[in-house]
N, C-alpha and C positions, 0 to 999 in steps of 0.2 A: 646715312642721310635720309631724311624723310621725303618721299616723293610728293609731287603736287597732287596727283590723283591716285585712286586705288580702285581695284575691282571689287564690286559689291553685288550680292544676290538680292534682288528686289522683287517683292510680291505686289502686284498692282491690282489684282482682282482675285477674290476667293471663290471657292466652289467650282474649280476646274474639274472637268471630267477625267476619269482614268481611262487608259494609262497616262500617267503624267509625262512619260517619255514623249508622248505625242502632243498633249495639250500644253506642256511646258509652262507651268504657272510662274516659275522663277526666271527672271531675266538677269543676265550678268551685265552690269553697266559700269563704266568708268565715271566716278564721281570725285569731287574735290576731297582731299584729306582735311578734316576739320582740326582746328587747334583746340586743346583743352582750355576750359575756363577755370576760374577759381574753384578749387575742390575737385577737379577732374583730372583724369589721366589718359594719355594716348597710349594704347597698347598695340604693338605689332602682333597680329594673330598668327600663331604658328600651327595650331591644330584646332579644328572645330568638328564637332560630331553632330549627327542627325538624330533627333529625338521626336517622339510622338507629339510633344508639345508644339514643335514646329509644324507637324502635319495637321494638327488641330486648327491652326490658323489658316492653312492652305485650303482645307476642306470646309471651312466656315463654321465648325463646331465651337470655336473660340473666336468671338468677334473682336477684332483689333482694327485701329484706324489704318487705312491704306492711303498711299503706298507705304510699305514697310520693308526695311532691311532685316531679313530674318536671321535666326541663329542665336542660341543662348548658352550653349555648353562648349567651353573653349579654354585654351591656355595660350599664353604668349609672353612677350617681354615688354617692359616699359620702355617707350620711345621718347616721351616728353611728359612733363609735370606742369599742372596748372598752379597758380598762386595758392599758397597755403598748404600744399601737399609736401610735407617735409619728412615723412617717415618712409618714403620709398626713394629709390634712385634709378636713373636710367640704366637699363640692362637687367633689372630685377626680373626674375621669372615669377609669373602670377597665374593663378586660376581665377576665372571670371565667375561671378555669382549672380543669379538672375533676380534676386531681391535686394536692392540697396536699402539698408536700414538707417533711418534718420537718427536713432538714438534717443529721441525725445517724445515720441508719441506714446500712447498708453500701452501698446503692444511691446514696444522696445523697452520701456521702463519696467514692464512686467517680465523682462527676460525672454521675450518671444520675438526676436527680430525678423523671423521669417514671415510674420504677419504685420510688418510695419505698415501703418496706414499711409504715410506719405510715399513710401516706396510703391505700394499697390496703386496709388493714384497716378504716380508718374508712369508706371508700367502700363496702366490702362489707357493713358492718353498718348503714349508713344513719345513722351518726353524723358528727360533725365532728372535725377533727384535734385540737381542744383540749378535747373533752368530748362527752357524750351529745347526741343530737338535741335541738334547742330548739323545733322546730315541734310544734304540737299543734292539735287541732280545737277548736271552740268549747266542747265539753264536756270537754276535757282529754285526749282520746285522743292518744297519741303518733303523730306523722307523721314518717316517715323522710325523710332528705335524699337526693337523687339526686346522686351523685358530688360531694358536698360543696357543691353549688350550688343545686339546686331553682329553676331560673330561670323557669319558667312561673308567675310570681308577681309581684306588684307590688313586693315587697321580699324580700330574702334576707339572712339572717345567714350569713356564711362566715368561714372562717379567713383571717387576714391573708395566709397563704401561697397563698390561692386567688384573689388579685387581682393584676393588673399595672396600674400607673398608666400612662395614655397622655395625650398632649397634647390640649388642648381643641379643637383644630382638626379632630380625626378624627371624622367623623359617626358616630353610633351605628349606623347601618345598615352601615357598613364595620367599625367596631370589633368588633361582635358576631361577625363571621366569623373573627376571629383567635384565639378561645379554644379552638376545637376543629378546624374544617376546615383552617385554615392551619397550625396547629402539627402536625397529623397528616399532612396531605398533603405540605406543603413539607418537613417534617422527615424524612419517609420517604425522600425523594430526596437531600436535602443532608446529613442527619445519619446516618441508618441506612445508606442506600445509597451515600453518599459519591460521587455521580456526578462523574466527572472530565471535563475538556474533551475533546471529540472522541468521546466514547462514545455508545452508542445505548441507548434506553430504550423499553419498551413499558408502557403503563398499561392495566390491565383494570378497567373499572368507572368510569363518568364521572359519578358524583355529585359533591358538593362536594369531598370528599377527593381523589378521582381527578383532578378538574379542577385542584385546587390543586397536585397532583403534576405535572400537565402544565405549569402555569405555572412551577413551580420548575425543571423540566428545561430549559425554554426559556431560562432565565437563564444556563445553562452554555454557554460558547462551543463552537461546532462540534458540538453534539449533534444526534442524529437522534431525534425524538420521534414515536412511533407510539401512537395512542389507539384503544382498542377498547371498543365498547358495542353492544348490540343495537338501541338506539334511534337513528334517524337524526338527530333534533334534538340529541341529546347529542353525537353525532359532529361535527355542524356547529359546536356550541358549542366543542368541543375545538380545532377549527382556529382559532377566534377567540381562544382562550386560548394559542395558541402551538404546538400540535401541527403537525408537518409532514405527517403522513399519518394517516388515520382509516379504520376499517373495522369490520365486524361480527365477532363471534367466529369465524365460519367462514372469514373472510378473514385472520385473524391470522398464520397460518403463512406464507402467500404474501407478505404485507406485510413480514414479517421477512426472508424470502429475498430480496426485491427490494431492500430498503433497509438491511439489517444483515448480509447475507452468511450466515455459518454460525450466527448467533444474536446476540441482544442482550446487552449488558453488564449491563443491569439491567432487571428486570421488577418492576412494582408491582402487587400484587393488592389491589384495593380493592372487591371484590365481596362477600367473606365466603363463599366457596365452596371446599370442598376440591377439587372437580373442576377449578375454574379454577386453583387452586394447582398441581395435577398438570400441567395443560396448560402453565402458565407455565414450569415447570422444563424442559420439552422444548424451549423456544424460547431457552434461554440458550446463549451461546458458552462455550467452555472458560474457567473462572475467573469466569463470570458469577454474579450474585446475584439471588435472588428475595426481595423484601421483602413480607411479608404484613402488611397493615394492616386488612383486613376482619375481621368478627367472625362466623365460621361458627357454626352451631348446635353446641352441645357434643357432640352425638352424631356429628357428621361426622368422618371420619378420612381421611387421605391414604394412598395406596398408590403407591409410586414405586420405581424401581430404586435400590438402595442404593449400587451401585458408582459412580454418577455423581458422588458427592460426593468421594471420594478419587481415583477414576479420572479425573475431568474437572475437579476443583477447583471444582465448583459449590457455592454456598452458599444455604441457606435461613435467612432472618433474620426474626425477629419484630420488629415496631416498634409500641410503645405510645406514643401521643401524639407520634409522630415522634421519639422519643428526644430530645425538646426540653428546653431550659432556658428556660422561659417568660420570665423577666426579661431574658434575653439575646436570645431569638429574636423575641419579639413586636415590640420596637422596631426590630430589623433588618428584619423583614418589612414593617412599616409604612413604613419608609424606601423599600423597593423600590416599594411602592404609590405613595408621594409622587412618586417619580421616573418614574412611568408605566410601570414594568416589570412590575407585578403587577396586572392589571385585575380585581380581585376583585369589582368592581361587576357584572361579567357574570354572577356566580353568584346575584345577588339576583333571585329570580323575582318576588316581590311582597311586600306588607306587609298583614297582616290583623289584626283584633281577636282577642283571646285566645278569644273565643267560637267562633271558627272552627277550633279546634284539632282536634277529632275528625274533621271533614271533611277537614282537611289531612293526616291520617294516610293516608287513602285516596289522596290525590294523591301522597304520597311513595311509597307502595307501587307505584303505577302509573307512576312515573317522570315525572310531569307537572310536578314542581317540583324545582329544585336546592336552593335555600335560600329558604324562606318565613320571613319575619320577622314577629314579633308585637309589637304595641304594647300596653303594659301600663296606660297612663294616658290619659285623654282629653287631646287636644291641640288 
């Protein structure tokens, strides 16, 4: 039975000071459970995980309309279907996706649903793909949706286009990681970067997205994978994820010289830093590509020699959600996991109750967790 109210984590003001355990930017509130409209689905959230994209809204580096119910990487089960949704059933297990694609805009028609124009507009305004926000406080105040998902909640109404059904044998702890980290990190390597057999790749930033990129690169035959992060524990984890070499940022150039000659074929920047983007470009071979997946602060800018692009054939590529087609890529990536080739369970640091959310923001900033999952219901 669907309850009348649900627990939801709401951000009412950005730019809170750290430590977040003290400033407590997220408040847990009981709000009405909304009903899905035509083209929408009500999902009971079973697991949600904390990502730097959530943190970027909290610290103000990504401006979103407030108040907002945060969270965008999650898995759950279908609880109710809106009119016109006839390809899902109540009880289906689903992964939530943070870009709902309309199927009709120029990006969708071009086969790039991650860049959907209507989806981006809805995400930016805090609405859903098929209409205005349906979340509201107990006294009727509008609550904006985060990336069409708002997963730090016991239930979420989302567009049908925001879910991908998965088999019931996939544990929620695993499934949750495929809605953001896997799509973004693996897609950056295989879709945007198109890493080819025998090529070399360097990954800067070994959070969940960067480590997913490491795992993806390790799937390509004959590759050389170099992983870079200032934290020793994350470098050690990268080696377990398939990296061949790992080092600190000040060791990056020497590792490239030793193992990739005059430069790498592909660099993945998963830090969200203009300075790291500039450094990554200098490590590319002729014709190499830098794929930027991090989210720098809007005020950051890069300065780099312009001649390297035409003169050396280097490329700078942006990658949003890994240029993924979720309905195609999530099943394919899950099959790699089933085959033992994608050890995503290594990224699962621990599981906590939703009440630990503010303290977990501090752990994420400090690099103490890769992916912390949250349980929404008593088990």
